[in-house]
C-alpha positions in Angstrom: -84.0 36.1 54.9 -86.4 38.5 53.3 -84.1 41.5 53.8 -81.2 39.6 52.2 -83.3 38.8 49.2 -84.4 42.2 48.7 -80.7 43.7 48.9 -79.6 41.0 46.5 -82.4 42.2 44.1 -81.5 45.8 44.5 -78.1 45.1 43.8 -78.7 43.2 40.8 -81.0 46.1 39.6 -78.2 48.6 40.0 -75.8 46.5 38.3 -78.0 45.8 35.3 -78.8 49.6 35.2 -74.7 50.5 35.2 -74.4 47.9 32.4 -77.1 49.3 30.3 -75.5 52.7 30.5 -72.3 51.5 28.7 -72.7 52.4 25.3 -70.9 51.2 22.3 -69.7 52.7 19.1 -68.0 52.0 16.0 -64.5 53.6 16.2 -60.9 52.5 15.5 -57.4 53.3 17.2 -54.9 54.8 15.1 -51.3 56.4 15.8 -48.9 59.0 14.3 -45.9 61.3 15.1 -44.6 64.7 13.6 -43.2 64.9 10.3 -39.7 65.5 11.4 -39.7 63.3 14.5 -40.5 59.7 13.3 -41.4 57.3 15.8 -42.2 53.5 16.0 -45.0 52.0 18.4 -43.5 48.8 20.0 -46.5 48.0 22.0 -49.7 50.0 22.8 -53.2 49.2 23.8 -56.7 51.0 24.7 -58.4 49.0 27.6 -62.2 49.3 27.1 -65.1 49.8 29.8 -66.2 46.1 29.0 -62.7 44.7 30.1 -61.9 44.0 26.4 -59.0 45.8 24.6 -57.6 46.9 21.5 -54.3 47.5 20.1 -52.9 50.6 18.8 -51.6 49.8 15.2 -48.6 51.1 13.5 -47.1 50.3 10.0 -43.3 50.7 10.3 -42.0 54.5 10.8 -44.8 56.9 11.8 -44.0 60.4 10.5 -47.1 61.6 8.9 -47.8 64.8 10.6 -49.1 66.0 14.2 -52.5 65.2 14.9 -52.8 62.9 11.8 -54.3 59.4 11.5 -52.0 56.6 10.7 -52.6 53.1 10.0 -55.9 51.4 11.1 -56.7 47.6 11.5 -60.1 46.0 11.9 -60.0 44.6 14.9 -62.7 43.1 17.4 -66.5 43.9 17.1 -67.5 46.7 15.0 -69.3 48.3 18.0 -66.7 49.1 20.9 -67.0 50.4 24.4 -64.8 53.4 24.9 -61.4 53.2 26.5 -60.7 53.6 30.2 -57.1 53.1 30.1 -54.1 53.2 27.6 -50.6 52.3 27.4 -47.9 52.4 25.1 -44.2 52.1 24.5 -42.5 53.6 21.4 -39.1 54.3 20.1 -38.3 58.1 19.3 -35.7 57.7 16.4 -34.3 61.4 16.6 -33.7 61.0 20.2 -32.6 57.3 20.1 -34.8 56.8 23.0 -37.7 54.5 24.1 -40.6 55.7 26.1 -43.3 54.0 28.0 -46.4 55.1 30.0 -49.8 53.8 31.2 -52.8 56.2 32.0 -56.4 56.3 32.7 -58.3 57.8 29.9 -60.8 60.8 30.5 -64.0 58.5 30.1 -66.3 61.0 30.9 -65.0 63.4 28.6 -65.0 60.6 25.8 -68.7 59.6 26.8 -70.1 63.1 26.3 -68.5 63.5 23.1 -69.7 60.2 21.7 -73.0 60.7 23.0 -73.6 64.1 21.5 -71.7 62.8 18.0 -70.9 65.0 15.0 -72.9 66.1 12.0 -71.5 65.2 8.5 -71.3 68.9 6.8 -71.6 67.2 3.4 -74.8 65.6 3.9 -76.3 67.0 7.3 -76.6 63.7 8.6 -76.0 62.8 12.1 -72.7 60.9 12.6 -70.1 60.0 15.2 -66.4 60.1 15.8 -64.8 57.2 14.1 -61.0 57.4 15.3 -59.1 57.8 18.6 -55.9 59.1 17.5 -52.4 58.9 19.3 -49.6 60.8 18.6 -46.3 60.6 20.3 -43.5 63.3 20.2 -40.1 64.2 21.6 -39.6 64.2 25.4 -42.2 61.5 26.1 -45.3 63.6 25.0 -48.4 61.8 24.1 -51.6 63.4 22.8 -54.8 61.9 22.3 -57.6 63.1 19.9 -61.0 61.8 18.7 -61.9 62.4 15.1 -65.2 62.3 12.9 -66.4 64.3 9.9 -63.8 66.8 9.8 -64.0 67.5 13.6 -61.2 66.7 15.7 -61.0 67.3 19.6 -57.8 66.8 21.9 -59.1 64.6 25.0 -55.7 64.1 26.7 -52.3 64.9 26.9 -49.8 62.6 28.9 -46.1 62.3 29.9 -44.2 59.2 29.3 -41.0 58.2 31.0 -37.9 56.9 29.4 -37.6 53.0 29.3 -35.3 50.3 27.8 -36.5 47.7 25.3 -34.6 44.7 24.7 -33.6 44.0 21.2 -34.8 40.6 21.0 -38.2 42.0 22.1 -37.9 44.8 19.3 -36.7 42.2 16.6 -36.6 38.7 17.6 -35.4 37.7 14.2 -32.4 39.7 14.4 -31.5 40.1 18.3 -27.9 40.9 17.5 -28.8 44.0 15.6 -27.3 47.0 17.6 -29.2 49.8 18.8 -26.9 52.2 16.6 -28.3 50.3 13.6 -31.6 50.1 14.9 -32.1 54.0 15.3 -30.9 54.8 11.9 -33.7 55.5 9.6 -32.0 58.1 7.4 -33.1 56.3 4.3 -36.9 56.6 5.2 -36.8 59.8 6.6 -33.8 61.8 5.3 -35.6 65.5 5.9 -35.8 64.6 9.4 -32.1 64.3 9.8 -31.4 67.6 7.9 -33.8 69.3 10.4 -32.0 67.8 13.4 -28.6 69.2 12.1 -30.2 72.8 11.4 -32.6 72.9 14.3 -32.2 70.5 16.7 -35.1 69.4 18.8 -37.5 71.9 20.3 -39.1 70.1 23.2 -41.5 72.6 24.1 -42.9 73.1 20.6 -46.2 70.7 21.3 -47.0 72.4 24.4 -46.6 75.6 22.6 -49.2 74.6 19.9 -51.7 73.9 22.6 -52.1 77.4 23.8 -55.4 78.8 22.8 -56.7 82.3 21.8 -60.2 83.4 21.5 -60.7 84.1 17.8 -63.0 83.5 14.9 -62.6 83.4 11.0 -65.3 85.1 8.7 -65.4 86.8 5.3 -66.2 90.3 3.8 -67.2 89.6 0.3 -70.0 91.9 -1.3 -72.9 90.0 -2.5 -71.7 86.5 -1.1 -72.6 84.7 2.0 -70.4 82.5 4.0 -71.5 79.1 4.0 -68.6 76.8 5.6 -65.5 77.4 7.6 -62.9 74.5 8.0 -60.1 74.8 10.6 -57.1 72.7 11.2 -54.9 74.0 14.1 -51.4 73.6 15.0 -52.4 71.5 18.1 -54.0 68.9 15.9 -57.6 69.9 16.6 -60.0 70.5 13.6 -63.4 72.2 13.3 -66.1 72.7 10.6 -68.8 75.4 10.8 -71.2 74.8 8.1 -74.6 76.0 6.4 -77.1 77.6 8.7 -74.9 77.3 11.7 -72.9 80.3 10.4 -75.7 82.6 9.8 -78.6 81.3 11.9 -78.1 82.0 14.6 -74.7 84.3 14.2 -73.5 82.9 17.8 -72.6 79.7 16.2 -69.7 81.5 14.5 -68.8 83.0 17.7 -65.4 83.8 19.1 -64.3 80.8 20.9 -60.9 79.7 22.5 -58.9 77.9 19.7 -55.3 77.1 19.2 -53.4 78.9 16.4 -54.7 77.8 12.7 -52.4 76.0 10.8 -54.8 75.6 7.8 -58.1 77.5 6.8 -60.8 77.1 4.1 -63.9 79.1 3.2 -66.8 78.4 1.1 -68.9 81.1 0.1 -72.0 81.5 -2.2 -73.4 84.3 -4.4 -77.1 85.3 -5.0 -77.2 82.6 -7.8 -76.3 79.9 -5.4 -72.8 79.4 -7.0 -70.3 78.4 -4.4 -66.5 79.2 -4.4 -63.8 77.8 -2.0 -60.7 79.8 -0.8 -58.1 77.7 1.0 -54.9 78.5 3.3 -53.1 75.5 3.3 -50.9 75.9 5.3 -50.0 79.3 6.8 -46.6 80.2 7.1 -45.7 79.3 10.7 -43.2 81.9 11.7 -45.7 84.7 10.4 -49.2 83.4 11.9 -47.5 82.3 15.3 -45.9 85.7 15.5 -49.2 87.5 14.9 -51.0 85.6 17.5 -48.1 85.7 20.2 -47.7 89.7 19.8 -51.6 90.2 20.1 -53.4 91.6 23.1 -54.6 88.3 25.2 -57.4 90.9 26.3 -58.7 91.5 22.9 -60.7 89.4 20.7 -59.0 88.3 17.2 -60.6 87.8 13.7 -58.9 86.5 10.8 -61.1 88.0 7.8 -61.1 87.0 4.2 -61.8 90.2 2.5 -62.2 91.0 -1.4 -64.5 92.6 -3.9 -67.7 91.0 -5.4 -65.8 90.2 -8.5 -62.9 88.8 -6.4 -60.5 91.2 -6.9 -58.6 93.2 -4.3 -58.0 89.8 -2.2 -56.6 90.1 1.2 -56.2 88.1 4.4 -56.4 90.2 7.5 -55.5 89.6 11.2 -57.7 91.8 13.1 -57.9 92.8 16.8 -59.8 95.9 17.7 -59.1 98.7 15.3 -55.6 97.1 14.4 -55.3 95.2 11.0 -52.4 93.4 9.8 -52.3 91.8 6.4 -51.1 88.1 6.3 -48.7 88.3 3.8 -47.4 84.7 3.2 -50.4 83.0 1.8 -51.4 82.3 -1.8 -54.4 84.5 -2.4 -54.9 82.7 -5.7 -55.7 79.2 -4.0 -59.5 79.6 -5.0 -61.7 77.4 -7.3 -65.4 76.8 -7.9 -67.0 74.4 -5.5 -68.5 71.4 -7.2 
């Protein structure tokens, strides 16, 4: 009997210990889709570590850009456990298809990210990720990111399967609507149809965007110190390196694997503490993708903002070893005083 009591107490101790390790955070789910490939989420949920769940919201047609947030709905408690599983069913309008899938979430990856948190580069205060973003793309691709304070990290890529959703489930108030009528969203996203006629659907582009190269960005401006670099990559990831992290120690602005940049912005400061912003928003896709694809995969890459102290002779350079190539399809006048 004594042995049974001891084992029971040990089990309860272990159970309580496991429960105390389940942290909760203030975050919300959100969803979107590529600009030219609109979707609609029929049903989607995150299932949390504490056996609760939250739905993945949608507000009509999603087409605000790959990796971007969409609508958010306040739901459940402010502090939530992290998701261990997700499922989603959605309409892909350009394909006239439905997709569905259910997958385990990378809970250990999520725990490490949320435990570490982020830092708000504007205030220097410790913060955390506030959104878990889901995007769906043609071919049944589902990618999930976490976002907080201009930091966005991909945590999962899933593959959904085609499915059928009965019209009475899609639109209970109008179950006689035809699928042809349902998939016709020309009025809301006409540019998507123009793109479809011209280019078709490039099903592999979403995975091409995910390829990473070892590179960094920096400035070469006499009399100015680099204070901040903001990155937004084609794969939906985003990063901000700021303040002392750029210069002390230098390794904080080290070369690291990143996807090809879609947008870049620099904040630099002169000896009088006057700050200036230079922004590339966005790169011309064909030019920047071509430069990275043609580069030597064994060599490090730098993107350098170069100009004179008086801001004349501006250029943006793609550099690898001794080879320098000007990036020409950028607005070199997109610069202003930082307030």
